[in-house]
C-alpha positions in Angstrom: 26.9 -27.7 -26.1 28.9 -24.9 -24.4 25.9 -23.2 -22.7 24.8 -26.5 -21.0 28.3 -26.9 -19.5 28.3 -23.3 -18.2 28.0 -23.1 -14.3 26.0 -20.0 -14.4 23.5 -20.5 -17.1 23.6 -24.3 -17.7 21.2 -24.9 -14.8 18.6 -22.7 -16.5 18.7 -24.6 -19.7 19.0 -28.3 -18.6 15.3 -28.7 -18.1 14.5 -27.7 -21.7 13.5 -30.2 -24.2 15.9 -31.5 -26.8 14.4 -29.4 -29.6 15.4 -26.1 -27.9 18.7 -25.7 -29.7 16.7 -26.0 -33.0 14.2 -23.4 -31.9 17.1 -21.0 -31.1 18.7 -21.7 -34.5 15.4 -20.9 -36.3 14.9 -17.7 -34.3 18.5 -16.6 -35.1 18.2 -17.5 -38.7 15.1 -15.2 -39.0 16.8 -12.4 -37.1 19.8 -12.6 -39.4 17.5 -12.3 -42.5 16.8 -15.9 -43.3 13.4 -17.6 -43.8 10.5 -16.5 -41.5 10.4 -19.9 -39.9 10.3 -18.7 -36.4 7.3 -16.5 -37.1 5.5 -19.1 -39.2 6.2 -22.2 -37.2 6.8 -21.0 -33.6 4.8 -17.8 -33.3 7.7 -15.5 -33.7 9.0 -12.9 -31.2 5.9 -12.9 -29.1 5.9 -16.6 -28.5 9.6 -16.6 -27.8 9.3 -13.8 -25.3 6.4 -15.5 -23.6 8.5 -18.6 -23.1 11.1 -16.6 -21.3 8.8 -14.5 -19.0 8.8 -15.9 -15.5 12.2 -17.6 -15.8 13.7 -15.3 -13.2 16.9 -14.9 -15.2 19.4 -12.8 -13.2 21.5 -10.0 -14.7 24.7 -12.0 -14.4 23.0 -14.9 -16.3 21.8 -12.6 -19.0 25.3 -11.1 -19.5 26.8 -14.6 -19.6 24.4 -15.7 -22.3 25.3 -12.6 -24.4 29.0 -13.3 -23.8 28.7 -16.9 -24.9 26.7 -15.9 -27.9 29.4 -13.5 -29.0 32.1 -16.1 -28.4 30.3 -18.5 -30.7 29.9 -15.8 -33.3 33.6 -15.3 -33.2 34.2 -19.2 -33.4 32.1 -19.5 -36.5 33.6 -16.3 -38.0 30.5 -14.2 -38.1 31.4 -10.5 -39.0 33.3 -8.8 -36.2 32.5 -5.2 -37.2 30.9 -2.9 -34.6 27.7 -2.5 -36.6 27.1 -6.2 -36.8 27.8 -6.7 -33.1 25.5 -3.9 -32.2 22.7 -5.4 -34.3 23.3 -9.1 -33.4 20.4 -10.9 -31.9 22.2 -11.3 -28.5 22.8 -7.6 -28.1 19.8 -6.1 -29.9 17.2 -8.8 -29.3 18.2 -11.4 -26.9 19.4 -9.0 -24.3 16.2 -7.1 -24.0 14.3 -10.3 -24.0 16.3 -11.5 -21.1 15.8 -8.2 -19.3 12.1 -8.8 -19.5 12.6 -12.3 -18.1 14.7 -11.0 -15.2 12.1 -8.5 -14.1 9.2 -10.9 -14.3 9.5 -12.7 -11.1 11.6 -13.2 -8.0 14.2 -16.0 -8.4 13.1 -19.3 -6.9 16.3 -21.2 -7.9 
């Protein structure tokens, strides 16, 4: 997995349980208009946000996450039009989530 190998954000993710990529996939599926599994099975946006609060994610880490997300979107040939990019979860949803996490506590790592 590309994010785990990344020098900047990999250390943030290595402690997560092996189910985390599946949780992300469920969240992204719902954001892209798929089944409401994230809401029904995982508590939706509120739960996801609560899991990121206090993580002390830095602005460079947040930007790298968005950058990697967009690289993967290109690799799997998701639409490249500006409207899609503006509305993608990384830009419209993930980025503000990360901003909340960056402000929530002083970095300890």
